[in-house]
Backbone as XML, in Angstrom:
<?xml version="1.0"?>
<chain id="A" units="angstrom">
  <residue number="1" name="MET">
    <atom name="N" x="15.406" y="-10.988" z="18.899"/>
    <atom name="CA" x="16.535" y="-10.414" z="18.271"/>
    <atom name="C" x="17.618" y="-9.433" z="19.584"/>
  </residue>
  <residue number="2" name="LEU">
    <atom name="N" x="16.674" y="-9.449" z="20.411"/>
    <atom name="CA" x="17.876" y="-8.753" z="21.617"/>
    <atom name="C" x="18.360" y="-9.640" z="22.224"/>
  </residue>
  <residue number="3" name="THR">
    <atom name="N" x="18.374" y="-11.151" z="22.263"/>
    <atom name="CA" x="19.059" y="-11.696" z="23.071"/>
    <atom name="C" x="20.698" y="-12.135" z="22.294"/>
  </residue>
  <residue number="4" name="LYS">
    <atom name="N" x="20.488" y="-12.026" z="20.991"/>
    <atom name="CA" x="21.683" y="-12.007" z="20.139"/>
    <atom name="C" x="23.081" y="-11.286" z="20.737"/>
  </residue>
  <residue number="5" name="LYS">
    <atom name="N" x="24.136" y="-11.499" z="19.924"/>
    <atom name="CA" x="25.002" y="-10.521" z="20.688"/>
    <atom name="C" x="25.653" y="-10.094" z="18.582"/>
  </residue>
  <residue number="6" name="PHE">
    <atom name="N" x="26.081" y="-8.897" z="18.251"/>
    <atom name="CA" x="26.533" y="-8.834" z="17.302"/>
    <atom name="C" x="27.693" y="-7.789" z="17.159"/>
  </residue>
  <residue number="7" name="TYR">
    <atom name="N" x="28.691" y="-7.940" z="15.969"/>
    <atom name="CA" x="29.808" y="-7.187" z="15.808"/>
    <atom name="C" x="29.696" y="-6.730" z="14.416"/>
  </residue>
  <residue number="8" name="HIS">
    <atom name="N" x="30.826" y="-5.915" z="14.478"/>
    <atom name="CA" x="31.176" y="-4.956" z="13.252"/>
    <atom name="C" x="31.580" y="-5.874" z="11.943"/>
  </residue>
  <residue number="9" name="ALA">
    <atom name="N" x="30.858" y="-5.696" z="10.782"/>
    <atom name="CA" x="31.288" y="-6.402" z="9.677"/>
    <atom name="C" x="33.011" y="-6.088" z="9.703"/>
  </residue>
  <residue number="10" name="ASP">
    <atom name="N" x="33.715" y="-6.876" z="8.868"/>
    <atom name="CA" x="35.196" y="-6.666" z="8.783"/>
    <atom name="C" x="35.173" y="-5.548" z="7.344"/>
  </residue>
  <residue number="11" name="GLU">
    <atom name="N" x="34.238" y="-5.267" z="6.641"/>
    <atom name="CA" x="34.088" y="-4.365" z="5.807"/>
    <atom name="C" x="33.534" y="-2.731" z="6.142"/>
  </residue>
  <residue number="12" name="ALA">
    <atom name="N" x="33.014" y="-3.115" z="7.298"/>
    <atom name="CA" x="32.687" y="-1.773" z="7.620"/>
    <atom name="C" x="33.647" y="-1.067" z="8.610"/>
  </residue>
  <residue number="13" name="ILE">
    <atom name="N" x="33.917" y="-0.256" z="7.781"/>
    <atom name="CA" x="34.977" y="0.836" z="8.572"/>
    <atom name="C" x="34.209" y="2.251" z="9.029"/>
  </residue>
  <residue number="14" name="ALA">
    <atom name="N" x="34.655" y="2.577" z="10.931"/>
    <atom name="CA" x="34.392" y="3.371" z="10.897"/>
    <atom name="C" x="35.115" y="4.217" z="11.602"/>
  </residue>
  <residue number="15" name="PHE">
    <atom name="N" x="34.667" y="5.313" z="11.731"/>
    <atom name="CA" x="35.762" y="6.130" z="11.905"/>
    <atom name="C" x="35.208" y="7.687" z="12.505"/>
  </residue>
  <residue number="16" name="PRO">
    <atom name="N" x="35.776" y="8.621" z="13.228"/>
    <atom name="CA" x="35.125" y="9.509" z="13.964"/>
    <atom name="C" x="34.789" y="10.808" z="12.872"/>
  </residue>
  <residue number="17" name="THR">
    <atom name="N" x="33.958" y="11.235" z="12.975"/>
    <atom name="CA" x="33.685" y="12.783" z="12.402"/>
    <atom name="C" x="33.434" y="14.123" z="13.420"/>
  </residue>
  <residue number="18" name="ILE">
    <atom name="N" x="33.095" y="14.916" z="12.792"/>
    <atom name="CA" x="33.011" y="16.130" z="14.111"/>
    <atom name="C" x="31.583" y="15.962" z="14.548"/>
  </residue>
  <residue number="19" name="SER">
    <atom name="N" x="30.895" y="15.471" z="13.891"/>
    <atom name="CA" x="29.277" y="15.363" z="14.353"/>
    <atom name="C" x="28.943" y="13.983" z="14.795"/>
  </residue>
  <residue number="20" name="GLY">
    <atom name="N" x="29.793" y="12.887" z="14.975"/>
    <atom name="CA" x="29.675" y="11.304" z="15.688"/>
    <atom name="C" x="30.355" y="10.697" z="14.813"/>
  </residue>
  <residue number="21" name="ILE">
    <atom name="N" x="29.964" y="9.783" z="14.281"/>
    <atom name="CA" x="31.373" y="8.093" z="13.486"/>
    <atom name="C" x="30.667" y="8.483" z="11.968"/>
  </residue>
  <residue number="22" name="ALA">
    <atom name="N" x="31.410" y="8.222" z="11.270"/>
    <atom name="CA" x="31.190" y="7.498" z="9.632"/>
    <atom name="C" x="31.623" y="6.497" z="9.688"/>
  </residue>
  <residue number="23" name="ILE">
    <atom name="N" x="30.942" y="5.563" z="8.959"/>
    <atom name="CA" x="31.057" y="4.254" z="8.718"/>
    <atom name="C" x="30.958" y="4.197" z="6.698"/>
  </residue>
  <residue number="24" name="HIS">
    <atom name="N" x="32.244" y="3.439" z="6.543"/>
    <atom name="CA" x="32.439" y="3.392" z="5.160"/>
    <atom name="C" x="32.272" y="1.922" z="4.903"/>
  </residue>
  <residue number="25" name="ASP">
    <atom name="N" x="31.386" y="1.374" z="4.233"/>
    <atom name="CA" x="31.326" y="0.049" z="3.566"/>
    <atom name="C" x="32.450" y="-0.036" z="2.424"/>
  </residue>
  <residue number="26" name="ILE">
    <atom name="N" x="33.156" y="-1.116" z="2.117"/>
    <atom name="CA" x="34.389" y="-1.043" z="1.518"/>
    <atom name="C" x="33.640" y="-1.905" z="0.560"/>
  </residue>
  <residue number="27" name="ARG">
    <atom name="N" x="32.748" y="-2.587" z="0.474"/>
    <atom name="CA" x="32.393" y="-3.284" z="-0.388"/>
    <atom name="C" x="31.896" y="-2.818" z="-1.622"/>
  </residue>
  <residue number="28" name="ASN">
    <atom name="N" x="31.047" y="-1.871" z="-1.368"/>
    <atom name="CA" x="30.369" y="-0.962" z="-2.077"/>
    <atom name="C" x="30.590" y="0.555" z="-2.451"/>
  </residue>
  <residue number="29" name="ASP">
    <atom name="N" x="31.321" y="1.044" z="-1.562"/>
    <atom name="CA" x="31.907" y="2.470" z="-1.447"/>
    <atom name="C" x="30.748" y="3.403" z="-0.993"/>
  </residue>
  <residue number="30" name="VAL">
    <atom name="N" x="30.032" y="2.658" z="-0.145"/>
    <atom name="CA" x="29.155" y="3.651" z="0.993"/>
    <atom name="C" x="29.253" y="4.190" z="1.636"/>
  </residue>
  <residue number="31" name="PHE">
    <atom name="N" x="28.823" y="5.294" z="1.947"/>
    <atom name="CA" x="28.957" y="5.857" z="3.982"/>
    <atom name="C" x="28.099" y="5.918" z="4.510"/>
  </residue>
  <residue number="32" name="TYR">
    <atom name="N" x="27.812" y="5.916" z="5.637"/>
    <atom name="CA" x="26.985" y="5.931" z="6.434"/>
    <atom name="C" x="27.288" y="7.267" z="7.743"/>
  </residue>
  <residue number="33" name="ASN">
    <atom name="N" x="26.519" y="8.218" z="7.810"/>
    <atom name="CA" x="26.951" y="9.016" z="9.042"/>
    <atom name="C" x="25.730" y="8.476" z="10.075"/>
  </residue>
  <residue number="34" name="LEU">
    <atom name="N" x="26.628" y="8.480" z="11.442"/>
    <atom name="CA" x="25.986" y="8.174" z="12.753"/>
    <atom name="C" x="26.323" y="9.450" z="13.735"/>
  </residue>
  <residue number="35" name="ASP">
    <atom name="N" x="25.259" y="10.289" z="14.177"/>
    <atom name="CA" x="25.337" y="11.425" z="14.534"/>
    <atom name="C" x="25.470" y="10.925" z="16.227"/>
  </residue>
  <residue number="36" name="ALA">
    <atom name="N" x="26.313" y="12.072" z="16.692"/>
    <atom name="CA" x="26.692" y="11.579" z="18.544"/>
    <atom name="C" x="25.295" y="11.339" z="18.804"/>
  </residue>
  <residue number="37" name="GLY">
    <atom name="N" x="25.139" y="10.821" z="20.076"/>
    <atom name="CA" x="24.013" y="10.474" z="20.650"/>
    <atom name="C" x="24.157" y="8.619" z="21.009"/>
  </residue>
  <residue number="38" name="ALA">
    <atom name="N" x="22.689" y="8.119" z="20.742"/>
    <atom name="CA" x="22.534" y="6.563" z="20.996"/>
    <atom name="C" x="23.100" y="6.189" z="20.066"/>
  </residue>
  <residue number="39" name="SER">
    <atom name="N" x="23.043" y="6.267" z="18.655"/>
    <atom name="CA" x="23.225" y="5.530" z="17.543"/>
    <atom name="C" x="24.700" y="5.409" z="17.773"/>
  </residue>
  <residue number="40" name="VAL">
    <atom name="N" x="25.368" y="6.181" z="17.890"/>
    <atom name="CA" x="27.143" y="5.945" z="18.379"/>
    <atom name="C" x="27.068" y="5.323" z="19.629"/>
  </residue>
  <residue number="41" name="ASP">
    <atom name="N" x="26.142" y="5.057" z="20.585"/>
    <atom name="CA" x="26.575" y="4.431" z="21.703"/>
    <atom name="C" x="26.360" y="2.826" z="21.234"/>
  </residue>
  <residue number="42" name="ILE">
    <atom name="N" x="25.300" y="2.673" z="20.456"/>
    <atom name="CA" x="24.549" y="1.477" z="19.889"/>
    <atom name="C" x="26.283" y="0.728" z="19.159"/>
  </residue>
  <residue number="43" name="TRP">
    <atom name="N" x="26.787" y="1.739" z="18.370"/>
    <atom name="CA" x="27.485" y="1.071" z="17.301"/>
    <atom name="C" x="28.752" y="0.395" z="18.077"/>
  </residue>
  <residue number="44" name="ASN">
    <atom name="N" x="29.212" y="1.064" z="18.988"/>
    <atom name="CA" x="30.525" y="1.011" z="19.907"/>
    <atom name="C" x="30.072" y="0.032" z="21.324"/>
  </residue>
  <residue number="45" name="LEU">
    <atom name="N" x="29.222" y="-0.349" z="21.173"/>
    <atom name="CA" x="28.208" y="-1.550" z="22.050"/>
    <atom name="C" x="28.148" y="-2.770" z="21.054"/>
  </residue>
  <residue number="46" name="LEU">
    <atom name="N" x="28.545" y="-2.712" z="19.833"/>
    <atom name="CA" x="28.468" y="-3.897" z="18.980"/>
    <atom name="C" x="29.735" y="-4.533" z="18.843"/>
  </residue>
  <residue number="47" name="ASP">
    <atom name="N" x="30.288" y="-5.109" z="19.967"/>
    <atom name="CA" x="31.472" y="-5.693" z="19.798"/>
    <atom name="C" x="31.504" y="-7.115" z="20.215"/>
  </residue>
  <residue number="48" name="GLY">
    <atom name="N" x="30.549" y="-8.145" z="19.998"/>
    <atom name="CA" x="30.238" y="-9.239" z="19.967"/>
    <atom name="C" x="29.793" y="-9.658" z="21.462"/>
  </residue>
  <residue number="49" name="THR">
    <atom name="N" x="30.119" y="-8.406" z="22.281"/>
    <atom name="CA" x="30.438" y="-9.381" z="23.726"/>
    <atom name="C" x="28.915" y="-8.775" z="24.492"/>
  </residue>
  <residue number="50" name="ASN">
    <atom name="N" x="28.163" y="-8.125" z="24.011"/>
    <atom name="CA" x="26.959" y="-7.314" z="24.841"/>
    <atom name="C" x="25.734" y="-7.869" z="23.527"/>
  </residue>
  <residue number="51" name="THR">
    <atom name="N" x="24.433" y="-8.422" z="24.770"/>
    <atom name="CA" x="23.644" y="-9.045" z="23.942"/>
    <atom name="C" x="22.512" y="-7.549" z="23.654"/>
  </residue>
  <residue number="52" name="GLY">
    <atom name="N" x="21.668" y="-7.611" z="22.748"/>
    <atom name="CA" x="21.219" y="-6.561" z="22.406"/>
    <atom name="C" x="20.403" y="-6.095" z="24.037"/>
  </residue>
  <residue number="53" name="GLU">
    <atom name="N" x="19.716" y="-7.010" z="24.634"/>
    <atom name="CA" x="19.201" y="-6.768" z="26.306"/>
    <atom name="C" x="19.932" y="-6.012" z="27.206"/>
  </residue>
  <residue number="54" name="GLU">
    <atom name="N" x="21.484" y="-6.119" z="27.054"/>
    <atom name="CA" x="22.158" y="-5.137" z="27.665"/>
    <atom name="C" x="22.598" y="-3.954" z="27.011"/>
  </residue>
  <residue number="55" name="ILE">
    <atom name="N" x="22.537" y="-3.989" z="25.891"/>
    <atom name="CA" x="22.661" y="-2.330" z="25.166"/>
    <atom name="C" x="21.246" y="-1.693" z="25.539"/>
  </residue>
  <residue number="56" name="LEU">
    <atom name="N" x="19.881" y="-2.517" z="25.257"/>
    <atom name="CA" x="18.975" y="-1.627" z="25.748"/>
    <atom name="C" x="19.126" y="-1.280" z="27.090"/>
  </residue>
  <residue number="57" name="THR">
    <atom name="N" x="19.157" y="-2.044" z="28.252"/>
    <atom name="CA" x="19.710" y="-1.374" z="29.506"/>
    <atom name="C" x="20.388" y="-0.314" z="29.754"/>
  </residue>
  <residue number="58" name="TYR">
    <atom name="N" x="21.561" y="-0.403" z="28.748"/>
    <atom name="CA" x="22.240" y="0.483" z="28.791"/>
    <atom name="C" x="21.496" y="1.936" z="28.722"/>
  </residue>
  <residue number="59" name="LEU">
    <atom name="N" x="20.998" y="1.707" z="27.271"/>
    <atom name="CA" x="20.309" y="3.107" z="26.927"/>
    <atom name="C" x="19.315" y="3.698" z="27.764"/>
  </residue>
  <residue number="60" name="TYR">
    <atom name="N" x="18.475" y="2.506" z="28.321"/>
    <atom name="CA" x="17.622" y="3.056" z="29.420"/>
    <atom name="C" x="18.137" y="3.617" z="30.381"/>
  </residue>
  <residue number="61" name="GLY">
    <atom name="N" x="19.257" y="3.428" z="30.981"/>
    <atom name="CA" x="19.802" y="4.339" z="31.945"/>
    <atom name="C" x="20.472" y="5.481" z="31.324"/>
  </residue>
  <residue number="62" name="LYS">
    <atom name="N" x="20.641" y="5.596" z="30.034"/>
    <atom name="CA" x="21.385" y="6.899" z="29.863"/>
    <atom name="C" x="20.320" y="8.106" z="29.265"/>
  </residue>
  <residue number="63" name="TYR">
    <atom name="N" x="19.122" y="7.225" z="28.476"/>
    <atom name="CA" x="18.405" y="8.219" z="27.535"/>
    <atom name="C" x="16.575" y="8.694" z="28.285"/>
  </residue>
  <residue number="64" name="ASP">
    <atom name="N" x="16.080" y="9.474" z="27.995"/>
    <atom name="CA" x="14.806" y="9.499" z="28.260"/>
    <atom name="C" x="14.136" y="8.284" z="27.337"/>
  </residue>
  <residue number="65" name="GLY">
    <atom name="N" x="13.091" y="7.924" z="27.521"/>
    <atom name="CA" x="11.904" y="7.270" z="27.158"/>
    <atom name="C" x="11.286" y="5.812" z="28.016"/>
  </residue>
  <residue number="66" name="THR">
    <atom name="N" x="10.266" y="4.968" z="27.250"/>
    <atom name="CA" x="10.185" y="4.114" z="27.878"/>
    <atom name="C" x="10.964" y="2.862" z="27.232"/>
  </residue>
  <residue number="67" name="ILE">
    <atom name="N" x="11.178" y="2.231" z="28.191"/>
    <atom name="CA" x="12.076" y="1.023" z="27.365"/>
    <atom name="C" x="11.180" y="0.503" z="26.493"/>
  </residue>
  <residue number="68" name="GLN">
    <atom name="N" x="9.776" y="0.730" z="26.298"/>
    <atom name="CA" x="9.093" y="-0.138" z="25.374"/>
    <atom name="C" x="9.743" y="0.615" z="24.010"/>
  </residue>
  <residue number="69" name="GLN">
    <atom name="N" x="9.593" y="1.953" z="23.900"/>
    <atom name="CA" x="10.118" y="2.940" z="22.856"/>
    <atom name="C" x="11.467" y="2.713" z="22.577"/>
  </residue>
  <residue number="70" name="ILE">
    <atom name="N" x="12.123" y="2.519" z="23.618"/>
    <atom name="CA" x="14.285" y="2.157" z="23.307"/>
    <atom name="C" x="14.133" y="0.877" z="22.771"/>
  </residue>
  <residue number="71" name="ARG">
    <atom name="N" x="13.099" y="-0.052" z="23.142"/>
    <atom name="CA" x="13.585" y="-1.750" z="22.575"/>
    <atom name="C" x="13.039" y="-1.326" z="21.533"/>
  </residue>
  <residue number="72" name="GLU">
    <atom name="N" x="11.935" y="-0.656" z="20.843"/>
    <atom name="CA" x="11.630" y="-0.661" z="19.316"/>
    <atom name="C" x="12.723" y="0.104" z="18.456"/>
  </residue>
  <residue number="73" name="ASP">
    <atom name="N" x="13.296" y="1.080" z="18.827"/>
    <atom name="CA" x="13.899" y="2.040" z="18.375"/>
    <atom name="C" x="15.061" y="1.574" z="18.251"/>
  </residue>
  <residue number="74" name="LEU">
    <atom name="N" x="15.877" y="0.589" z="18.893"/>
    <atom name="CA" x="17.306" y="-0.288" z="18.876"/>
    <atom name="C" x="16.721" y="-1.199" z="17.979"/>
  </residue>
  <residue number="75" name="THR">
    <atom name="N" x="15.810" y="-2.177" z="17.920"/>
    <atom name="CA" x="15.643" y="-3.446" z="17.136"/>
    <atom name="C" x="15.432" y="-2.599" z="15.511"/>
  </residue>
  <residue number="76" name="ASP">
    <atom name="N" x="14.845" y="-1.404" z="15.525"/>
    <atom name="CA" x="14.435" y="-0.912" z="14.387"/>
    <atom name="C" x="16.158" y="-0.855" z="13.734"/>
  </residue>
  <residue number="77" name="PHE">
    <atom name="N" x="16.877" y="-0.231" z="14.860"/>
    <atom name="CA" x="18.274" y="0.223" z="14.521"/>
    <atom name="C" x="19.217" y="-1.216" z="13.919"/>
  </residue>
  <residue number="78" name="LEU">
    <atom name="N" x="18.543" y="-2.028" z="14.375"/>
    <atom name="CA" x="19.769" y="-3.264" z="14.426"/>
    <atom name="C" x="18.991" y="-4.067" z="13.099"/>
  </residue>
  <residue number="79" name="ASN">
    <atom name="N" x="18.114" y="-4.054" z="13.005"/>
    <atom name="CA" x="17.763" y="-4.464" z="11.342"/>
    <atom name="C" x="18.169" y="-3.519" z="10.571"/>
  </residue>
  <residue number="80" name="GLN">
    <atom name="N" x="18.068" y="-2.095" z="10.490"/>
    <atom name="CA" x="18.859" y="-1.645" z="9.561"/>
    <atom name="C" x="20.314" y="-1.773" z="9.368"/>
  </residue>
  <residue number="81" name="LEU">
    <atom name="N" x="20.913" y="-1.771" z="10.356"/>
    <atom name="CA" x="22.128" y="-2.177" z="10.257"/>
    <atom name="C" x="22.544" y="-3.837" z="9.673"/>
  </residue>
  <residue number="82" name="LEU">
    <atom name="N" x="21.515" y="-4.719" z="10.138"/>
    <atom name="CA" x="21.763" y="-5.747" z="9.091"/>
    <atom name="C" x="21.353" y="-5.892" z="8.112"/>
  </residue>
  <residue number="83" name="ILE">
    <atom name="N" x="20.443" y="-5.265" z="7.373"/>
    <atom name="CA" x="19.956" y="-5.058" z="6.159"/>
    <atom name="C" x="20.986" y="-4.720" z="5.692"/>
  </residue>
  <residue number="84" name="ALA">
    <atom name="N" x="21.770" y="-3.336" z="5.996"/>
    <atom name="CA" x="22.882" y="-3.072" z="5.224"/>
    <atom name="C" x="24.332" y="-3.887" z="5.078"/>
  </residue>
  <residue number="85" name="ASP">
    <atom name="N" x="24.270" y="-5.132" z="5.958"/>
    <atom name="CA" x="25.365" y="-5.804" z="6.116"/>
    <atom name="C" x="26.570" y="-5.299" z="6.605"/>
  </residue>
  <residue number="86" name="LEU">
    <atom name="N" x="26.175" y="-4.126" z="7.679"/>
    <atom name="CA" x="27.175" y="-3.497" z="8.437"/>
    <atom name="C" x="27.436" y="-4.426" z="9.854"/>
  </residue>
  <residue number="87" name="ILE">
    <atom name="N" x="26.482" y="-5.226" z="10.305"/>
    <atom name="CA" x="26.720" y="-6.168" z="11.535"/>
    <atom name="C" x="26.586" y="-6.892" z="11.076"/>
  </residue>
  <residue number="88" name="VAL">
    <atom name="N" x="27.211" y="-8.514" z="11.550"/>
    <atom name="CA" x="26.969" y="-9.817" z="11.519"/>
    <atom name="C" x="26.296" y="-10.318" z="13.242"/>
  </residue>
  <residue number="89" name="GLU">
    <atom name="N" x="25.904" y="-11.438" z="13.134"/>
    <atom name="CA" x="25.318" y="-12.192" z="14.445"/>
    <atom name="C" x="26.842" y="-13.030" z="14.837"/>
  </residue>
  <residue number="90" name="LYS">
    <atom name="N" x="26.879" y="-13.026" z="15.955"/>
    <atom name="CA" x="27.934" y="-13.776" z="16.590"/>
    <atom name="C" x="27.233" y="-15.103" z="16.906"/>
  </residue>
  <residue number="91" name="ASP">
    <atom name="N" x="28.316" y="-16.102" z="16.350"/>
    <atom name="CA" x="27.949" y="-17.397" z="16.653"/>
    <atom name="C" x="28.906" y="-17.562" z="17.779"/>
  </residue>
  <residue number="92" name="ASP">
    <atom name="N" x="28.200" y="-18.075" z="18.831"/>
    <atom name="CA" x="28.668" y="-18.499" z="20.072"/>
    <atom name="C" x="29.684" y="-19.847" z="20.193"/>
  </residue>
  <residue number="93" name="ASN">
    <atom name="N" x="29.165" y="-20.655" z="19.075"/>
    <atom name="CA" x="29.787" y="-21.934" z="18.850"/>
    <atom name="C" x="31.488" y="-21.878" z="18.234"/>
  </residue>
  <residue number="94" name="CYS">
    <atom name="N" x="31.492" y="-20.564" z="17.582"/>
    <atom name="CA" x="32.700" y="-20.448" z="17.097"/>
    <atom name="C" x="33.515" y="-19.064" z="17.483"/>
  </residue>
  <residue number="95" name="SER">
    <atom name="N" x="35.064" y="-18.979" z="17.546"/>
    <atom name="CA" x="35.361" y="-17.648" z="18.020"/>
    <atom name="C" x="35.796" y="-16.800" z="16.685"/>
  </residue>
  <residue number="96" name="ARG">
    <atom name="N" x="35.679" y="-15.618" z="17.096"/>
    <atom name="CA" x="36.187" y="-14.424" z="15.885"/>
    <atom name="C" x="37.644" y="-14.635" z="15.930"/>
  </residue>
  <residue number="97" name="ILE">
    <atom name="N" x="38.414" y="-14.704" z="14.894"/>
    <atom name="CA" x="40.151" y="-14.695" z="15.166"/>
    <atom name="C" x="40.297" y="-13.096" z="14.586"/>
  </residue>
  <residue number="98" name="GLU">
    <atom name="N" x="41.098" y="-12.382" z="15.356"/>
    <atom name="CA" x="41.609" y="-11.180" z="14.983"/>
    <atom name="C" x="43.152" y="-11.206" z="14.224"/>
  </residue>
  <residue number="99" name="ILE">
    <atom name="N" x="43.663" y="-10.719" z="13.272"/>
    <atom name="CA" x="44.417" y="-10.863" z="12.774"/>
    <atom name="C" x="45.511" y="-9.549" z="12.701"/>
  </residue>
</chain>
């Protein structure tokens, strides 16, 4: 999983809050709250240009913890975002078109 790149789903609208970032899934009108810290950093790095390994390296340089623990936490968080359909795996064989 960490060799892949991901980007935000078009239906996942993020906006800043006092405590971090809120994400509104406009498909089902569900809101998610990411508190400031690692989860917000990860969300901001999920722009389709960074692999999970690159995000892992960034987090390891910024936060305390073993590389293994950070890898497990990152993988768990990415899985949660995928299950909620808030991120999409980037297909390197086609480019994303911004309108």
